[in-house]
LOGU-453203 format. One line per 8 residues: their letters; for each residue x, y, z of N, C-alpha, C. Coordinates in nm, 3 decimals. Atoms other than C-alpha are relative to their C-alpha. Example, Ala and Ser with C-alpha at 12.3 -4.5 7.8 and 13.67 -1.06 7.14 Angstrom:
% LOGU-453203
as = 0.089/-0.119/0.000/1.230/-0.450/0.780/0.090/0.120/0.000  -0.082/-0.119/-0.006/1.367/-0.106/0.714/-0.077/0.109/0.073
//
This chain:
% LOGU-453203
mteylisf = -0.062/-0.098/0.033/-1.358/-1.064/0.060/0.110/-0.001/-0.069  -0.116/0.017/0.043/-1.083/-1.002/-0.113/0.101/0.131/0.026  -0.073/-0.101/-0.047/-0.772/-0.812/-0.072/0.084/0.096/-0.148  -0.053/-0.095/0.146/-0.649/-0.479/-0.290/0.117/0.070/0.055  -0.107/-0.076/-0.017/-0.307/-0.304/-0.302/-0.037/0.114/-0.066  0.013/-0.126/0.031/-0.382/0.057/-0.344/0.150/0.079/0.015  -0.146/-0.057/0.004/-0.011/0.226/-0.414/0.006/0.128/-0.100  -0.042/-0.086/0.102/0.144/0.548/-0.571/0.123/-0.031/-0.049
negamdhi = -0.110/-0.034/0.048/0.472/0.597/-0.747/0.065/0.056/0.112  -0.109/-0.108/-0.029/0.782/0.756/-0.592/0.017/0.095/-0.089  0.022/-0.136/0.092/0.776/1.114/-0.675/-0.157/0.045/-0.002  0.130/-0.038/0.049/0.400/1.098/-0.706/-0.030/0.117/0.084  0.038/-0.127/-0.105/0.381/1.342/-0.377/0.116/0.121/-0.014  -0.101/-0.061/0.007/0.656/1.549/-0.493/-0.051/0.181/-0.014  0.064/-0.162/0.026/0.449/1.843/-0.594/-0.071/0.078/0.079  0.090/-0.068/-0.052/0.296/1.915/-0.312/0.121/0.107/0.107
paedwpdv = -0.094/-0.076/-0.097/0.480/2.218/-0.090/-0.020/-0.030/0.110  -0.087/0.071/-0.141/0.674/2.157/0.249/-0.154/0.039/0.088  0.122/-0.085/-0.103/0.393/2.395/0.430/-0.123/-0.072/0.021  0.156/0.088/0.017/0.112/2.160/0.297/0.012/-0.136/0.090  -0.068/0.117/0.002/0.292/1.830/0.414/-0.100/-0.028/0.150  0.088/0.060/-0.119/0.105/1.854/0.812/-0.147/-0.027/-0.041  0.154/0.032/0.056/-0.229/1.892/0.632/-0.020/-0.163/-0.088  0.009/0.128/0.065/-0.172/1.582/0.375/0.031/-0.113/0.119
gkashevv = -0.034/0.114/-0.121/-0.063/1.386/0.708/-0.121/-0.033/0.074  0.128/-0.011/-0.067/-0.360/1.478/0.875/-0.120/-0.075/-0.074  0.133/0.055/0.092/-0.593/1.402/0.583/0.004/-0.145/-0.042  -0.051/0.099/0.037/-0.420/1.055/0.521/-0.038/-0.064/0.093  0.058/0.055/-0.116/-0.457/0.955/0.861/-0.163/0.017/0.046  0.175/0.006/-0.053/-0.825/1.049/0.884/-0.035/-0.116/-0.113  0.072/0.110/0.057/-0.894/0.810/0.586/0.056/-0.125/0.033  -0.112/0.085/-0.092/-0.656/0.543/0.773/-0.141/-0.035/0.097
reavnagv = 0.112/-0.045/-0.113/-0.877/0.629/1.054/-0.115/-0.065/-0.032  0.136/0.014/-0.011/-1.207/0.579/0.896/0.029/-0.166/-0.088  -0.070/0.134/0.049/-1.057/0.242/0.684/-0.001/-0.098/0.085  0.000/0.071/-0.055/-1.017/0.109/0.996/-0.108/-0.024/0.099  0.105/0.023/-0.052/-1.308/0.197/1.159/-0.147/-0.071/-0.113  0.095/0.079/0.037/-1.491/0.028/0.899/0.019/-0.150/-0.051  -0.034/0.125/-0.023/-1.304/-0.270/0.918/0.055/-0.047/-0.120  -0.042/0.071/0.185/-1.152/-0.290/0.557/0.164/0.010/0.023
wvygggle = -0.107/-0.018/-0.030/-0.800/-0.174/0.689/0.060/-0.127/0.024  -0.106/0.122/-0.037/-0.512/-0.430/0.657/0.137/0.053/0.015  -0.130/-0.059/-0.017/-0.176/-0.233/0.647/0.024/0.075/-0.133  -0.024/-0.066/0.075/-0.008/0.026/0.482/0.093/0.122/0.047  -0.104/-0.114/-0.010/0.260/0.292/0.466/0.075/0.095/-0.146  -0.109/-0.083/0.095/0.521/0.512/0.301/0.135/-0.089/-0.023  -0.141/0.023/0.003/0.849/0.386/0.153/0.105/0.090/0.022  -0.142/-0.089/0.020/1.201/0.526/0.250/0.023/0.041/-0.170
rqrasivd = -0.036/-0.033/0.142/1.344/0.710/-0.090/0.168/-0.071/0.033  -0.127/0.056/0.001/1.634/0.441/-0.096/0.020/-0.078/-0.086  -0.010/0.160/0.091/1.759/0.173/-0.293/-0.022/-0.101/0.053  0.026/0.156/-0.031/1.638/-0.147/-0.296/0.059/-0.087/-0.027  -0.127/0.103/-0.001/1.850/-0.447/-0.241/-0.076/-0.110/-0.078  0.052/0.126/0.086/1.744/-0.748/-0.487/0.093/-0.111/0.057  -0.045/0.127/-0.069/1.820/-1.086/-0.300/-0.025/-0.100/-0.127  0.044/0.142/0.102/1.862/-1.332/-0.611/-0.002/-0.148/0.079
tdglitdg = 0.019/0.121/0.003/1.798/-1.690/-0.596/0.111/-0.059/0.066  -0.153/0.024/-0.054/2.156/-1.760/-0.524/0.047/0.056/0.127  -0.046/-0.087/-0.128/2.173/-1.531/-0.224/0.095/0.119/-0.032  -0.085/-0.104/0.069/2.366/-1.277/-0.462/-0.077/0.131/0.028  0.049/-0.115/-0.014/2.272/-0.931/-0.352/0.007/0.100/-0.045  -0.059/-0.100/0.100/2.259/-0.656/-0.587/-0.062/0.128/0.063  0.075/-0.121/-0.004/2.148/-0.269/-0.580/-0.108/-0.022/-0.076  0.118/-0.023/0.088/1.802/-0.232/-0.726/-0.043/0.096/-0.003
pypetkev = 0.099/0.117/0.009/1.550/-0.179/-0.840/0.059/-0.046/-0.100  -0.046/0.053/0.099/1.549/-0.409/-1.104/0.024/0.091/-0.164  -0.056/-0.091/0.103/1.704/-0.256/-1.438/-0.146/0.045/-0.057  0.111/-0.032/0.119/1.349/-0.294/-1.636/-0.099/0.076/0.099  0.121/-0.084/-0.039/1.178/-0.120/-1.375/-0.016/0.170/-0.029  0.010/-0.150/0.067/1.077/0.248/-1.495/-0.054/0.064/0.152  0.086/-0.109/-0.093/0.850/0.358/-1.171/0.039/-0.097/0.127  -0.015/0.045/-0.143/0.920/0.258/-0.799/-0.127/0.008/0.097
vggfsvvn = 0.116/-0.006/-0.140/0.649/0.227/-0.510/0.066/0.073/0.090  -0.041/-0.095/-0.115/0.643/0.521/-0.283/-0.068/0.009/0.085  0.087/0.071/-0.118/0.357/0.398/-0.050/-0.114/-0.054/-0.063  0.062/0.086/0.036/0.098/0.188/-0.033/-0.127/-0.063/0.106  0.123/0.055/-0.065/-0.236/0.058/0.148/-0.044/-0.145/-0.075  0.072/0.142/0.069/-0.384/-0.289/0.155/-0.125/0.006/0.082  0.181/0.015/-0.070/-0.761/-0.296/0.219/-0.051/-0.121/-0.048  0.108/0.131/-0.041/-0.999/-0.602/0.268/-0.145/0.037/-0.033
vatreeal = 0.142/-0.044/0.038/-1.310/-0.533/0.074/-0.080/-0.093/-0.075  0.095/0.047/0.078/-1.621/-0.694/-0.091/-0.009/-0.005/-0.162  -0.008/-0.018/0.146/-1.565/-0.576/-0.472/0.097/0.085/-0.063  -0.085/-0.107/0.023/-1.335/-0.386/-0.663/-0.040/0.148/-0.031  0.068/-0.119/-0.017/-1.591/-0.128/-0.675/0.042/0.103/0.146  -0.044/-0.031/-0.145/-1.520/-0.096/-0.289/0.122/0.080/-0.011  -0.150/-0.064/-0.002/-1.173/-0.077/-0.335/0.047/0.122/-0.062  -0.018/-0.188/0.060/-1.175/0.258/-0.590/-0.042/0.091/0.063
kwaakiav = 0.052/-0.111/-0.069/-1.383/0.409/-0.366/0.116/0.069/0.106  -0.136/-0.043/-0.118/-1.091/0.379/-0.071/0.115/0.046/-0.121  -0.121/-0.030/0.088/-0.840/0.440/-0.358/-0.030/0.152/-0.015  0.045/-0.158/0.031/-1.040/0.783/-0.431/0.003/0.096/0.123  0.034/-0.055/-0.124/-1.066/0.860/-0.085/0.199/0.034/0.017  -0.156/-0.064/-0.025/-0.643/0.848/-0.043/0.036/0.083/-0.129  -0.038/-0.130/0.069/-0.605/1.026/-0.360/-0.043/0.133/0.042  0.020/-0.118/-0.014/-0.781/1.289/-0.257/0.089/0.063/0.139
acrcaqev = -0.103/-0.032/-0.071/-0.562/1.298/0.083/0.113/0.016/-0.033  -0.137/0.003/0.076/-0.249/1.220/-0.081/0.026/0.117/-0.083  0.010/-0.099/0.098/-0.320/1.452/-0.315/0.080/-0.045/-0.146  -0.070/0.029/0.118/-0.199/1.208/-0.596/-0.032/-0.174/-0.027  0.083/0.169/0.015/-0.320/0.898/-0.823/0.024/-0.111/0.041  -0.025/0.155/-0.044/-0.354/0.564/-0.692/-0.025/-0.107/-0.091  0.061/0.082/0.095/-0.345/0.251/-0.872/-0.042/-0.147/0.084  0.070/0.093/-0.112/-0.559/-0.030/-0.741/0.046/-0.192/-0.062
relmpdde = -0.051/0.156/0.015/-0.451/-0.412/-0.764/-0.050/-0.067/0.057  0.057/0.084/-0.115/-0.635/-0.709/-0.645/0.119/-0.102/0.001  -0.122/0.081/-0.029/-0.396/-0.948/-0.472/-0.043/-0.149/0.011  0.090/0.124/0.020/-0.407/-1.322/-0.551/-0.002/-0.035/0.162  0.028/0.038/-0.154/-0.572/-1.501/-0.235/0.128/-0.116/-0.003  -0.082/0.127/-0.027/-0.367/-1.774/-0.103/-0.028/-0.081/0.109  0.037/0.069/-0.076/-0.537/-2.007/0.111/0.054/-0.091/0.087  -0.063/0.087/-0.049/-0.307/-2.211/0.233/0.104/0.115/0.125
tdemlrea = -0.070/-0.083/-0.052/-0.104/-1.921/0.365/-0.119/0.065/0.159  0.125/-0.042/-0.089/-0.475/-1.782/0.531/-0.005/-0.132/0.134  -0.002/0.144/-0.114/-0.477/-2.142/0.717/0.053/0.014/0.091  -0.098/-0.012/-0.094/-0.168/-2.085/0.879/-0.016/0.100/0.100  0.026/-0.119/-0.055/-0.268/-1.732/0.969/-0.101/-0.018/0.104  0.121/0.036/-0.079/-0.575/-1.881/1.141/0.077/-0.067/0.116  -0.033/0.103/-0.113/-0.402/-2.160/1.344/0.104/0.072/0.090  -0.081/-0.065/-0.095/-0.109/-1.940/1.447/-0.119/0.119/0.110
akrg = 0.046/-0.094/-0.082/-0.395/-1.670/1.574/-0.082/-0.120/0.137  0.073/0.132/-0.094/-0.559/-2.041/1.759/0.092/-0.001/0.123  -0.116/0.018/-0.106/-0.210/-2.047/1.929/0.011/0.106/0.094  -0.046/-0.164/-0.095/-0.214/-1.687/2.055/0.146/0.051/-0.024
//
């Protein structure tokens, strides 16, 4: 299984009228419930509209986002599925529910971190 990040940019949902937000919330939670029940949901959520803080390697903290960043993530989901095609199907469901396009990217595997998580789970 592979984890995929499904995300949309800040402002992608700005076209939705205020009176439609309860329906969007209900539809998006239905997709999450479906993904949880299918055993593919890892995590997700929307991001508050706020300036990011950039913490440099020397500890210096500055306001973000990075100067070269043109778009900022507005919300995301992570699913754990067998194929990219399956991730794209979940992204399509999320796009319909959230009424905005979704970007799909494969997360790099990290066997060492996975092993740490397995060990931590054993310890309780």
